[in-house]
SESE-602546 format. One record per residue (C-alpha): x, y, z; residue number from 1. Coordinates in steps of 0.001 Angstrom, whole numbers, plus 524288, in hexadecimal, padded with zeros to 5 digits. Layout:
BEGIN
+-------+-------+-------+------+
!  east ! north !    up ! resi !
+-------+-------+-------+------+
!     X !     Y !     Z !  NUM !
...
+-------+-------+-------+------+
//
This chain:
BEGIN
+-------+-------+-------+------+
!  east ! north !    up ! resi !
+-------+-------+-------+------+
! 9835D ! C5B03 ! 23FD8 !    1 !
! 978A9 ! C50FA ! 23D16 !    2 !
! 96C1C ! C57B1 ! 238B3 !    3 !
! 96F3E ! C648A ! 23215 !    4 !
! 96AE3 ! C6EAE ! 2282A !    5 !
! 97347 ! C7499 ! 21D81 !    6 !
! 97015 ! C8249 ! 218D9 !    7 !
! 97543 ! C8695 ! 20BAE !    8 !
! 97407 ! C8FB4 ! 2001F !    9 !
! 97611 ! C8D5A ! 1F195 !   10 !
! 975EE ! C949C ! 1E4B4 !   11 !
! 97BF9 ! CA0CB ! 1EA89 !   12 !
! 971C8 ! CA164 ! 1F561 !   13 !
! 96673 ! C9F86 ! 1EBD2 !   14 !
! 96329 ! C931D ! 1F35D !   15 !
! 962EC ! C902F ! 201C9 !   16 !
! 962F9 ! C8210 ! 205F0 !   17 !
! 96179 ! C7994 ! 211F5 !   18 !
! 96385 ! C6B01 ! 213CF !   19 !
! 9628E ! C62C2 ! 2200E !   20 !
! 964B2 ! C554B ! 22588 !   21 !
! 95B3C ! C52C7 ! 230CC !   22 !
! 95B20 ! C4431 ! 233AF !   23 !
! 95DF7 ! C458F ! 24234 !   24 !
! 953CE ! C4FF3 ! 24521 !   25 !
! 94955 ! C4890 ! 23D83 !   26 !
! 94CD3 ! C3BFD ! 244A8 !   27 !
! 94BFF ! C4361 ! 2519A !   28 !
! 93E56 ! C4811 ! 24DF8 !   29 !
! 93A83 ! C3A3E ! 24A05 !   30 !
! 93EDF ! C34B9 ! 25729 !   31 !
! 93866 ! C3F6C ! 25F1A !   32 !
! 92B4F ! C3E7F ! 2582D !   33 !
! 92BB6 ! C3010 ! 25471 !   34 !
! 92794 ! C3396 ! 246AF !   35 !
! 923BF ! C29E1 ! 23C26 !   36 !
! 92C4A ! C29D3 ! 22FD3 !   37 !
! 9233E ! C32C0 ! 22810 !   38 !
! 921B6 ! C3C12 ! 233A4 !   39 !
! 93085 ! C3C1B ! 2356B !   40 !
! 93243 ! C3F89 ! 22710 !   41 !
! 92844 ! C4A99 ! 227A2 !   42 !
! 92D7A ! C5064 ! 23440 !   43 !
! 93B9E ! C4E68 ! 22FFE !   44 !
! 9396C ! C55A0 ! 22344 !   45 !
! 932D4 ! C6117 ! 22A05 !   46 !
! 93D3B ! C61BF ! 234BB !   47 !
! 94810 ! C61A2 ! 22A88 !   48 !
! 94187 ! C6CE0 ! 22360 !   49 !
! 93F5F ! C73E6 ! 23044 !   50 !
! 94DB9 ! C72C6 ! 233E8 !   51 !
! 95217 ! C789D ! 226DF !   52 !
! 947B3 ! C834E ! 2271D !   53 !
! 94B24 ! C8653 ! 23549 !   54 !
! 95932 ! C8879 ! 23116 !   55 !
! 95426 ! C92F9 ! 227B2 !   56 !
! 94F43 ! C9B38 ! 2332C !   57 !
! 95763 ! CA735 ! 23632 !   58 !
! 9553D ! CA9D1 ! 244BB !   59 !
! 95A29 ! CA103 ! 24F8E !   60 !
! 94CBE ! CA10B ! 2561C !   61 !
! 944E9 ! C9F0B ! 24997 !   62 !
! 93C2F ! C9303 ! 248DF !   63 !
! 935FE ! C8BB0 ! 23DA7 !   64 !
! 929F7 ! C8302 ! 23E5F !   65 !
! 92578 ! C79F4 ! 23379 !   66 !
! 917EC ! C7411 ! 234A1 !   67 !
! 9111B ! C6A9C ! 22B9C !   68 !
! 902C2 ! C679E ! 22D94 !   69 !
! 8FD10 ! C5D64 ! 224A2 !   70 !
! 8F156 ! C547B ! 22371 !   71 !
! 8F9D6 ! C483C ! 222AD !   72 !
! 8FB30 ! C3E8F ! 22DED !   73 !
! 90774 ! C4503 ! 23348 !   74 !
! 8FF43 ! C50E1 ! 23712 !   75 !
! 909CD ! C5B30 ! 23709 !   76 !
! 917CC ! C5E9E ! 23A60 !   77 !
! 91E50 ! C69D6 ! 24191 !   78 !
! 92CC6 ! C6D38 ! 2413E !   79 !
! 93403 ! C78A7 ! 24735 !   80 !
! 94203 ! C7CDC ! 244EE !   81 !
! 94AE2 ! C8800 ! 248F1 !   82 !
! 955CC ! C8F52 ! 24202 !   83 !
! 95FD8 ! C85C6 ! 2478B !   84 !
! 958D8 ! C7A85 ! 2408F !   85 !
! 953D1 ! C746F ! 24D14 !   86 !
! 9475B ! C6D84 ! 2490E !   87 !
! 93C42 ! C6605 ! 24F76 !   88 !
! 92F37 ! C60EB ! 24AEF !   89 !
! 923FD ! C577A ! 24C4D !   90 !
! 91966 ! C50CB ! 24470 !   91 !
! 90B50 ! C4FC6 ! 24925 !   92 !
! 909B2 ! C4148 ! 2463A !   93 !
! 91740 ! C3B1F ! 246F8 !   94 !
! 912E9 ! C2CF7 ! 24564 !   95 !
! 90C7E ! C2E08 ! 237EF !   96 !
! 90FAA ! C22A0 ! 22EDF !   97 !
! 90D35 ! C2311 ! 22031 !   98 !
! 910C5 ! C1A2B ! 214CE !   99 !
! 91BAF ! C1F2A ! 20BE0 !  100 !
! 9187F ! C28FD ! 20136 !  101 !
! 91754 ! C2505 ! 1F2F0 !  102 !
! 925E5 ! C27CD ! 1F1C3 !  103 !
! 928B0 ! C1E31 ! 1FCBF !  104 !
! 92C8F ! C28CF ! 2066D !  105 !
! 92737 ! C2D5A ! 21375 !  106 !
! 91A63 ! C3423 ! 2103F !  107 !
! 91C6F ! C412D ! 21716 !  108 !
! 912E7 ! C4805 ! 20DFC !  109 !
! 9085A ! C3E16 ! 21133 !  110 !
! 90AF5 ! C3F75 ! 21FB8 !  111 !
! 90A27 ! C4E5B ! 21F44 !  112 !
! 8FF04 ! C4FB9 ! 21593 !  113 !
! 8F963 ! C5CB9 ! 21115 !  114 !
! 8FAF0 ! C68AB ! 21992 !  115 !
! 90330 ! C7496 ! 21C99 !  116 !
! 9116E ! C77F3 ! 21F34 !  117 !
! 913E8 ! C8344 ! 2287D !  118 !
! 92104 ! C8A08 ! 22A8B !  119 !
! 92223 ! C9321 ! 2363B !  120 !
! 92E56 ! C9B39 ! 238D9 !  121 !
! 92F5C ! CA1FA ! 245FD !  122 !
! 939F4 ! CAC4C ! 24446 !  123 !
! 93737 ! CB45F ! 25063 !  124 !
! 92DD5 ! CBDA4 ! 2498F !  125 !
! 92031 ! CC10F ! 24E62 !  126 !
! 91A4E ! CB6A5 ! 245C0 !  127 !
! 92106 ! CAA85 ! 2406F !  128 !
! 921B2 ! CA898 ! 231BC !  129 !
! 9182C ! C9E0E ! 22D79 !  130 !
! 916AF ! C97EF ! 22016 !  131 !
! 90D42 ! C8D3A ! 21C38 !  132 !
! 90BB8 ! C852A ! 20FE6 !  133 !
! 9037E ! C79B1 ! 20B96 !  134 !
! 90AAE ! C6CAF ! 20BA3 !  135 !
! 90E2E ! C6890 ! 1FDCD !  136 !
! 911CF ! C5A4E ! 1FFF3 !  137 !
! 91338 ! C5838 ! 20EA8 !  138 !
! 920EE ! C5329 ! 20BE3 !  139 !
! 92649 ! C5F71 ! 212AB !  140 !
! 931BD ! C62FE ! 209B9 !  141 !
! 928AC ! C66B5 ! 1FE78 !  142 !
! 91FD7 ! C6DD8 ! 20805 !  143 !
! 92B2D ! C761F ! 20CF7 !  144 !
! 92FB0 ! C78D5 ! 1FF08 !  145 !
! 92200 ! C7E0A ! 1FC44 !  146 !
! 921E9 ! C85CB ! 2090F !  147 !
! 92EBF ! C8CB9 ! 205E0 !  148 !
! 92A04 ! C903C ! 1F834 !  149 !
! 91C97 ! C9556 ! 1FC2F !  150 !
! 91E25 ! C9AD2 ! 209F8 !  151 !
! 92C25 ! C9FC2 ! 209A2 !  152 !
! 92D56 ! CA19B ! 1FADD !  153 !
! 93A54 ! C9A46 ! 1FAD9 !  154 !
! 93BD3 ! C9011 ! 1F009 !  155 !
! 94110 ! C8419 ! 1F71E !  156 !
! 9438C ! C75A8 ! 1F5FB !  157 !
! 941E4 ! C6D86 ! 20254 !  158 !
! 94604 ! C5F5C ! 203E5 !  159 !
! 943A3 ! C578D ! 2105C !  160 !
! 944F3 ! C4941 ! 213AB !  161 !
! 944C3 ! C3F22 ! 21E91 !  162 !
! 94930 ! C3119 ! 21C28 !  163 !
! 9459C ! C26A5 ! 2261B !  164 !
! 94C7E ! C1A0F ! 229FF !  165 !
! 944FC ! C0D35 ! 22AB0 !  166 !
! 94487 ! C0E7B ! 23990 !  167 !
! 93DAA ! C1BBD ! 237CC !  168 !
! 94954 ! C23BF ! 23C59 !  169 !
! 94DD5 ! C2F16 ! 233D9 !  170 !
! 9584B ! C2BA2 ! 229F8 !  171 !
! 959C7 ! C38C6 ! 2231E !  172 !
! 95341 ! C4605 ! 223C7 !  173 !
! 9563D ! C5314 ! 21DD3 !  174 !
! 95290 ! C5D1D ! 213BC !  175 !
! 955C5 ! C6933 ! 20BDC !  176 !
! 94FEC ! C7682 ! 208DD !  177 !
! 95481 ! C7DE7 ! 1FCC8 !  178 !
! 94FA9 ! C8BD9 ! 1FAF9 !  179 !
! 9511A ! C957F ! 1EFC4 !  180 !
! 953D5 ! CA3BB ! 1F26C !  181 !
! 94B90 ! CADDE ! 1EB0D !  182 !
! 956F8 ! CB138 ! 1E207 !  183 !
! 959AD ! CA31A ! 1DDEA !  184 !
! 95C76 ! CA23D ! 1CF50 !  185 !
! 95650 ! C98F9 ! 1C576 !  186 !
! 96290 ! C9101 ! 1C1E4 !  187 !
! 964BC ! C8E00 ! 1D046 !  188 !
! 95693 ! C89EB ! 1D1E5 !  189 !
! 95791 ! C80DC ! 1C63B !  190 !
! 963CD ! C7A48 ! 1CBA5 !  191 !
! 95DA1 ! C78C1 ! 1D90B !  192 !
! 95174 ! C727A ! 1D34A !  193 !
! 95A07 ! C694A ! 1CB4E !  194 !
! 9618A ! C655D ! 1D786 !  195 !
! 9552F ! C6325 ! 1DF7B !  196 !
! 94FE0 ! C59ED ! 1D522 !  197 !
! 95BC6 ! C512C ! 1D733 !  198 !
! 95A08 ! C508C ! 1E5EF !  199 !
! 95556 ! C43FB ! 1EC02 !  200 !
! 94E79 ! C4473 ! 1F933 !  201 !
! 954CE ! C4AD8 ! 204FA !  202 !
! 95539 ! C3DD6 ! 20C32 !  203 !
! 95BAE ! C36AB ! 200DB !  204 !
! 96679 ! C40F2 ! 200B3 !  205 !
! 96845 ! C4019 ! 20F6B !  206 !
! 967DD ! C3146 ! 20EFB !  207 !
! 97286 ! C3178 ! 2049D !  208 !
! 97B03 ! C38D1 ! 20E4F !  209 !
! 97913 ! C46B4 ! 2095C !  210 !
! 97AC8 ! C518A ! 21354 !  211 !
! 97281 ! C5DEB ! 2130D !  212 !
! 97DEB ! C64A6 ! 20C3F !  213 !
! 97E11 ! C5A1F ! 201BD !  214 !
! 96F53 ! C5AF8 ! 20001 !  215 !
! 970E4 ! C6973 ! 1FD01 !  216 !
! 97C42 ! C6669 ! 1F3D6 !  217 !
! 9730D ! C5DBD ! 1EBEB !  218 !
! 967F4 ! C6790 ! 1EBAC !  219 !
! 97092 ! C736C ! 1E90F !  220 !
! 97A4B ! C6CF4 ! 1DFFF !  221 !
! 980A4 ! C7716 ! 1D71A !  222 !
! 97AB7 ! C826D ! 1DEBC !  223 !
! 9867B ! C863E ! 1E730 !  224 !
! 981A8 ! C80D7 ! 1F41C !  225 !
! 98740 ! C87DB ! 1FFE1 !  226 !
! 9849B ! C81FB ! 20D55 !  227 !
! 98365 ! C8D29 ! 2170C !  228 !
! 981DE ! C85AA ! 223C8 !  229 !
! 97E25 ! C790E ! 22A72 !  230 !
! 975DD ! C78A1 ! 236C7 !  231 !
! 97163 ! C6D7B ! 23F93 !  232 !
! 96306 ! C6A15 ! 24095 !  233 !
! 95C7C ! C61DD ! 24B16 !  234 !
! 94FC3 ! C5DBD ! 2514A !  235 !
! 94E74 ! C66BB ! 25CF7 !  236 !
! 942F5 ! C69E9 ! 265BD !  237 !
! 9442F ! C750F ! 26F78 !  238 !
! 93973 ! C7029 ! 27878 !  239 !
! 93C43 ! C6DF7 ! 286E3 !  240 !
! 93458 ! C6CC4 ! 2935E !  241 !
! 934F7 ! C7B5A ! 29626 !  242 !
! 92F51 ! C7EC5 ! 288C1 !  243 !
! 92464 ! C74DE ! 28AB7 !  244 !
! 921C4 ! C7AA3 ! 29831 !  245 !
! 91FEE ! C8804 ! 291E5 !  246 !
! 91615 ! C820C ! 28890 !  247 !
! 90E75 ! C7C5C ! 29402 !  248 !
! 90EC4 ! C8996 ! 29AF2 !  249 !
! 9089E ! C8FC8 ! 28EE7 !  250 !
! 8FC68 ! C873D ! 28F4B !  251 !
! 8F7A9 ! C8E1D ! 29BA2 !  252 !
! 8F489 ! C8BC3 ! 2A9F7 !  253 !
! 8E76C ! C8517 ! 2A7F7 !  254 !
! 8ECDF ! C7A30 ! 29F74 !  255 !
! 8F8EA ! C783B ! 2A7F2 !  256 !
! 8F06E ! C779D ! 2B42C !  257 !
! 8E832 ! C6D11 ! 2ADC4 !  258 !
! 8F489 ! C6532 ! 2AAE8 !  259 !
! 8F8BE ! C6660 ! 2B928 !  260 !
! 8EB29 ! C6256 ! 2BDEE !  261 !
! 8EC67 ! C5598 ! 2B669 !  262 !
! 8F834 ! C526E ! 2BED0 !  263 !
! 8FFB5 ! C4BCF ! 2B3CE !  264 !
! 90C3C ! C4F71 ! 2ACA5 !  265 !
! 90A7A ! C54FD ! 29EF9 !  266 !
! 912DF ! C5207 ! 2932D !  267 !
! 91539 ! C5BC8 ! 28842 !  268 !
! 91ADE ! C5718 ! 27B5A !  269 !
! 9233C ! C5F34 ! 2721B !  270 !
! 91E17 ! C5CA2 ! 26457 !  271 !
! 92B12 ! C5FE5 ! 25E06 !  272 !
! 93404 ! C566F ! 2653D !  273 !
! 92A02 ! C4D7C ! 26BD9 !  274 !
! 92FC1 ! C4FF4 ! 27964 !  275 !
! 92682 ! C4E8E ! 28507 !  276 !
! 92731 ! C57E3 ! 2909A !  277 !
! 92051 ! C53C4 ! 29D2B !  278 !
! 91BDC ! C5D10 ! 2A7D4 !  279 !
! 91722 ! C57F0 ! 2B4FD !  280 !
! 90D1A ! C5EB1 ! 2BD9C !  281 !
! 91763 ! C661C ! 2C575 !  282 !
! 91D46 ! C6B8D ! 2B8F2 !  283 !
! 90FCB ! C6F62 ! 2B3FC !  284 !
! 90D44 ! C76DA ! 2C0A1 !  285 !
! 919D3 ! C7E95 ! 2BE6F !  286 !
! 915C5 ! C8134 ! 2B06F !  287 !
! 90866 ! C85E6 ! 2B526 !  288 !
! 90F0F ! C90AC ! 2BCFC !  289 !
! 914CD ! C9604 ! 2B045 !  290 !
! 9081C ! C95A4 ! 2A88D !  291 !
! 9024B ! CA311 ! 2A618 !  292 !
! 8F419 ! CA00E ! 2A32A !  293 !
+-------+-------+-------+------+
//
């Protein structure tokens, strides 16, 4: 198993924890969208969080969407994930280049800017659950920590990181989410805070060879960590030509007829995986027969 997520508990189930290594899926997103280093880091962080949060979903058909809209040059990001930790995503302006931050790191916060984080969970109910919070730093991990505390009332610590090679490929990517249950006791909280203060960045741990299990061992040292399972995670887009055809059908007869009248093939792009689907005039005529308005 290459990219994977570990799910665990600690402190007699007073803590639930997740940690992931996601280098391959972030590199796949980078190649598909030809993202700049700072865009890769932003999208990689959000996809890593999406994969772990997707694995929290209960139903097999449940879906999670994370959206960040900011006033920075990157514009915004969208990530979706399912309960099996299949994840996909895109950034509005993938070619943004920025100088390093004051700390000498990729300036994700500067690229994102001020704005909003939205979390949408579609669990098969009449209306999806939707939570929205103001971005705190634009660095994504801190923004999700704030989201969990304010929208879901779950005290959490989120760490996310993407480390790039000099050739702009992804060297390391991963993250963790630690959450306290309502009955968590004060001594446990104090030990957890003490442990978190000792933690270096996610990417430095991964780069030193730590696995997701070992990352949780550091964070939950002395708190009786119990790994409950380990699941694969991957970049996966469920688009195909038939799905795109249905989308064209939905725009209506008038628009499709206008496309046919132009006498040229049309190309439809999937934002999530950057795949192009081309339909020639003959195919558009068949699609027109299925249009209802």
